[in-house]
C-alpha positions as CSV (number, residue, x, y, z in Angstrom):
1,M,-64.6,26.3,-7.7
2,A,-64.9,25.7,-4.0
3,T,-62.9,22.9,-4.3
4,V,-60.2,24.8,-5.6
5,T,-60.6,27.5,-2.8
6,E,-60.2,24.5,0.0
7,K,-57.1,23.2,-2.0
8,S,-55.4,26.4,-2.0
9,V,-56.3,27.4,1.8
10,A,-55.3,24.1,2.4
11,E,-51.4,24.2,0.5
12,T,-51.1,28.1,2.0
13,A,-51.8,27.0,5.7
14,V,-49.5,24.2,5.4
15,P,-46.4,25.2,3.2
16,P,-44.4,22.2,2.2
17,A,-41.5,21.7,3.8
18,K,-38.1,23.2,2.6
19,K,-34.9,21.7,2.2
20,S,-32.1,23.2,4.7
21,T,-29.8,25.6,2.7
22,G,-28.5,27.9,5.2
23,R,-24.2,28.1,5.2
24,W,-23.7,25.8,7.9
25,G,-26.3,23.4,7.6
26,G,-26.2,21.1,4.5
27,I,-24.5,17.8,3.5
28,G,-21.1,19.0,2.5
29,T,-20.4,20.9,5.8
30,V,-21.4,17.8,7.8
31,I,-19.0,15.5,5.6
32,V,-16.3,17.9,6.2
33,L,-16.9,18.4,9.8
34,R,-17.0,14.7,10.0
35,V,-13.1,14.3,8.1
36,L,-11.8,17.2,10.9
37,V,-13.2,15.1,13.5
38,I,-11.4,11.9,12.1
39,V,-8.3,13.8,11.3
40,A,-8.0,15.3,14.7
41,A,-8.4,12.4,16.8
42,L,-6.2,10.6,14.4
43,A,-3.2,13.4,14.9
44,L,-3.7,13.2,18.2
45,W,-3.7,9.4,18.6
46,Q,-0.1,10.1,16.7
47,L,1.0,12.4,19.3
48,M,0.1,10.6,22.2
49,S,1.2,7.4,21.3
50,G,4.7,7.1,23.1
51,P,5.0,10.4,24.9
52,V,1.6,9.8,26.4
53,V,0.7,6.2,26.3
54,P,2.8,3.3,25.6
55,E,3.3,2.8,22.1
56,Y,3.4,-1.1,22.5
57,A,-0.3,-0.6,23.6
58,V,-2.0,1.7,21.2
59,S,0.6,1.5,18.5
60,K,0.4,4.7,16.2
61,P,-1.7,5.4,12.9
62,T,1.2,5.2,10.6
63,A,1.8,1.7,12.0
64,V,-1.5,0.8,11.7
65,A,-1.8,1.5,8.2
66,Q,1.0,-0.2,7.1
67,S,-0.3,-2.9,9.2
68,L,-3.6,-2.8,7.4
69,A,-2.1,-2.5,3.8
70,D,0.0,-5.6,4.5
71,M,-2.9,-7.4,5.3
72,L,-5.1,-6.4,2.0
73,G,-1.9,-7.1,0.5
74,S,-1.3,-10.8,1.0
75,A,-3.5,-13.4,-0.4
76,A,-3.3,-14.9,3.7
77,G,-5.3,-11.6,4.5
78,W,-8.0,-11.9,1.8
79,T,-8.4,-15.7,3.2
80,D,-9.2,-14.7,6.6
81,I,-11.6,-11.7,5.0
82,K,-13.4,-14.2,3.1
83,V,-13.6,-16.9,5.2
84,T,-14.8,-14.7,8.3
85,T,-17.5,-13.0,5.5
86,V,-19.0,-16.1,4.7
87,E,-19.3,-17.6,8.0
88,V,-21.2,-14.2,8.8
89,L,-23.5,-14.2,5.9
90,A,-24.3,-18.2,6.4
91,G,-24.8,-17.8,10.3
92,F,-27.2,-14.8,10.1
93,G,-29.1,-16.2,6.5
94,L,-29.6,-19.4,8.6
95,G,-30.3,-17.5,11.6
96,V,-33.1,-15.2,10.2
97,A,-34.9,-18.1,8.7
98,I,-34.8,-20.0,11.3
99,G,-36.3,-17.5,14.0
100,T,-38.6,-16.2,11.3
101,V,-40.3,-19.9,11.0
102,M,-40.2,-20.1,15.0
103,G,-42.0,-16.1,15.1
104,L,-44.5,-17.1,12.7
105,V,-45.5,-20.5,14.4
106,L,-45.3,-19.5,17.9
107,G,-47.0,-16.5,17.2
108,S,-49.8,-18.1,14.9
109,F,-50.6,-20.8,17.5
110,P,-51.7,-19.2,21.1
111,L,-51.4,-22.2,23.1
112,L,-48.4,-23.5,21.2
113,G,-46.7,-20.6,22.1
114,R,-47.6,-20.3,25.6
115,V,-46.2,-23.5,26.2
116,L,-42.9,-22.9,24.3
117,E,-41.9,-19.5,24.7
118,P,-40.6,-19.8,28.9
119,L,-38.6,-22.8,27.2
120,V,-37.3,-20.6,24.3
121,A,-36.3,-17.6,27.3
122,A,-34.5,-19.8,29.2
123,I,-32.3,-21.3,26.2
124,N,-32.4,-17.6,25.1
125,G,-30.6,-16.8,28.9
126,I,-27.3,-18.4,28.2
127,P,-24.2,-16.5,27.1
128,K,-23.8,-17.8,23.6
129,I,-20.4,-17.4,23.8
130,A,-20.7,-20.5,26.7
131,L,-22.1,-22.9,24.0
132,A,-19.1,-22.3,21.7
133,P,-17.1,-24.8,23.4
134,L,-20.1,-27.2,23.0
135,F,-20.4,-26.4,19.3
136,L,-16.7,-26.9,18.8
137,L,-17.0,-30.8,20.1
138,F,-19.7,-31.0,17.9
139,F,-19.0,-29.5,14.7
140,G,-15.4,-29.0,15.4
141,I,-12.6,-26.4,14.6
142,G,-13.9,-25.6,11.1
143,S,-16.7,-22.6,10.1
144,W,-19.8,-24.5,11.2
145,S,-19.2,-24.4,14.3
146,K,-18.9,-20.2,13.9
147,I,-21.7,-20.4,11.8
148,T,-24.1,-22.3,14.7
149,I,-22.9,-19.9,17.2
150,A,-24.0,-16.3,14.7
151,M,-27.2,-18.3,13.9
152,T,-27.8,-18.8,17.2
153,G,-27.5,-15.2,18.8
154,V,-29.7,-13.9,15.7
155,A,-32.2,-16.7,15.7
156,F,-33.1,-15.5,18.7
157,V,-33.2,-11.7,18.2
158,V,-36.0,-12.6,15.3
159,F,-37.3,-14.6,16.6
160,Y,-38.8,-12.7,19.6
161,N,-39.2,-9.3,17.1
162,I,-41.4,-11.4,14.9
163,Y,-43.3,-13.4,17.7
164,L,-44.4,-10.0,20.1
165,G,-45.3,-8.3,16.2
166,L,-47.7,-11.0,16.1
167,R,-49.1,-10.5,19.5
168,M,-49.4,-6.8,18.9
169,R,-51.6,-7.3,15.6
170,E,-54.6,-5.4,15.8
171,R,-57.6,-8.2,15.6
172,E,-59.5,-6.0,14.7
173,L,-58.3,-5.2,11.4
174,V,-58.3,-8.7,11.4
175,E,-61.7,-8.9,11.9
176,V,-62.3,-6.0,9.3
177,V,-60.9,-8.3,6.4
178,Q,-62.0,-11.4,7.2
179,V,-65.6,-9.7,8.1
180,M,-65.5,-8.0,4.3
181,G,-64.8,-12.0,2.8
182,G,-60.9,-11.7,3.2
183,Q,-59.1,-15.2,3.2
184,R,-55.9,-16.4,5.4
185,H,-54.2,-14.7,2.3
186,H,-55.9,-11.3,2.8
187,V,-55.1,-11.1,6.0
188,L,-51.2,-12.0,5.3
189,G,-50.8,-9.1,2.9
190,Y,-53.4,-6.1,4.5
191,V,-52.5,-6.7,7.9
192,T,-49.7,-9.6,9.0
193,I,-47.2,-8.5,6.9
194,P,-47.1,-4.5,7.2
195,T,-47.1,-5.1,11.0
196,L,-44.2,-7.1,11.0
197,A,-42.2,-5.1,8.5
198,A,-40.8,-2.9,11.5
199,P,-39.7,-5.2,13.8
200,F,-38.4,-7.7,11.0
201,F,-36.5,-5.2,10.2
202,A,-35.1,-4.0,13.3
203,A,-34.1,-7.6,14.0
204,L,-32.0,-7.6,11.1
205,K,-30.3,-4.5,11.9
206,T,-29.8,-6.0,15.6
207,G,-29.1,-9.8,14.4
208,G,-26.3,-8.5,12.1
209,P,-23.4,-7.2,14.9
210,L,-24.6,-10.3,16.9
211,A,-23.6,-12.3,14.3
212,I,-19.9,-10.8,13.2
213,L,-20.1,-10.9,17.1
214,G,-20.2,-15.1,17.0
215,V,-17.9,-15.5,14.9
216,I,-15.2,-14.1,16.1
217,G,-15.8,-15.5,19.5
218,G,-15.6,-18.5,17.8
219,E,-12.5,-17.9,15.8
220,F,-10.7,-16.6,19.0
221,I,-11.9,-19.9,21.2
222,A,-10.4,-22.0,18.2
223,S,-10.0,-21.8,14.8
224,T,-7.2,-21.8,12.1
225,E,-8.0,-19.0,9.6
226,G,-10.6,-15.9,9.6
227,V,-9.6,-12.5,11.1
228,G,-10.8,-13.5,14.6
229,H,-7.7,-16.1,14.4
230,E,-5.7,-13.4,13.1
231,L,-7.4,-11.0,16.4
232,F,-5.8,-13.4,19.0
233,T,-2.7,-14.3,16.9
234,A,-2.1,-10.6,17.5
235,A,-3.1,-9.8,20.7
236,Q,-0.6,-13.1,21.6
237,N,2.1,-11.3,20.3
238,L,1.5,-8.0,21.5
239,D,1.0,-6.5,18.1
240,A,-1.5,-3.6,18.4
241,A,-0.7,-2.3,15.1
242,A,-2.1,-5.9,13.3
243,E,-5.5,-5.5,16.1
244,F,-6.3,-2.2,15.4
245,A,-6.1,-3.5,11.4
246,G,-8.6,-6.4,12.0
247,L,-10.7,-3.9,14.0
248,I,-10.7,-1.9,11.2
249,V,-11.5,-4.5,8.6
250,L,-14.8,-5.7,11.2
251,V,-15.7,-2.6,11.4
252,V,-15.7,-2.1,7.3
253,L,-17.8,-5.5,6.9
254,T,-20.4,-4.1,9.9
255,L,-20.9,-1.1,7.5
256,L,-21.5,-2.9,4.7
257,L,-24.0,-5.1,6.1
258,N,-25.5,-2.6,8.1
259,G,-25.8,-0.5,4.8
260,V,-27.1,-3.3,3.0
261,L,-29.7,-3.9,5.6
262,T,-31.0,-0.3,5.6
263,A,-31.5,-0.2,1.5
264,L,-33.8,-3.3,2.0
265,D,-35.7,-1.9,4.5
266,T,-36.0,1.5,2.8
267,Y,-36.9,-0.7,0.1
268,A,-39.1,-2.6,2.0
269,L,-41.3,0.3,3.8
270,K,-41.9,2.1,0.5
271,T,-43.3,-1.0,-1.7
272,L,-45.3,-1.8,0.9
273,G,-46.5,2.2,1.2
274,L,-47.4,2.1,-2.2
275,A,-49.4,-1.1,-1.6
276,A,-51.1,0.2,1.1
277,R,-52.3,2.8,-0.8
278,R,-53.5,0.4,-4.2
279,R,-55.7,-1.7,-1.6
280,P,-59.4,-1.1,-2.6
281,G,-61.3,1.6,-0.6
282,A,-57.7,2.9,0.7
283,K,-57.7,6.8,0.4
284,A,-55.5,8.7,-2.0
């Protein structure tokens, strides 16, 4: 009876959080306001292009829409999108793999980390776009030079997040698991992976735009296809409409990549949370 009373008092003292159901606080209102802001910005752009700002510099939303339709309606446009997407995904995946391995190795062996971390920092200090000509000389103007540029930027971000995450790992928790008879795989599952989950996914979200930046930069310098090549060609031809159309494609690509990473982040953290509750001795 005492237990029931305590539970009732606790539930009364801390009422469950309620979703906002106010007239102006719903998700529908937020979406409508976002749409209105976008429509207002496009209308202002359409009206100011020409009378206020030179049309050749900013084009018009109607012209941009037509250029985007032409791009998506042609085989060459989709080829450029496909090439850039493959290069971004390949560079991103290789960068994540290399950065993870580097971070785990240098973070797991303190002496090796102290020796090599300054060298890694020195190499990371070189602007990645400055390495592009070197990669182009080595790999040529094909896709591998762009993949390597993207991979380099992503690898360093992932490395530092993993490396610092391992250094911030609570030594007391590791010792507790070891005292209780836990092996290396227990330390990995109960301490290391939960500690590295947040910085790892933060690195992924940071590395996505860096991969796109690296690929577009490489395509700007030397390429025969890709969205970056089309952007460079449009700039040379003073075609602002095509330039904005290419930027819209890059924005959509960035949002799709970020959406996938966010979904993976949510799923992974939720899975780790459930696993933590199922550990022996964990409180419900």
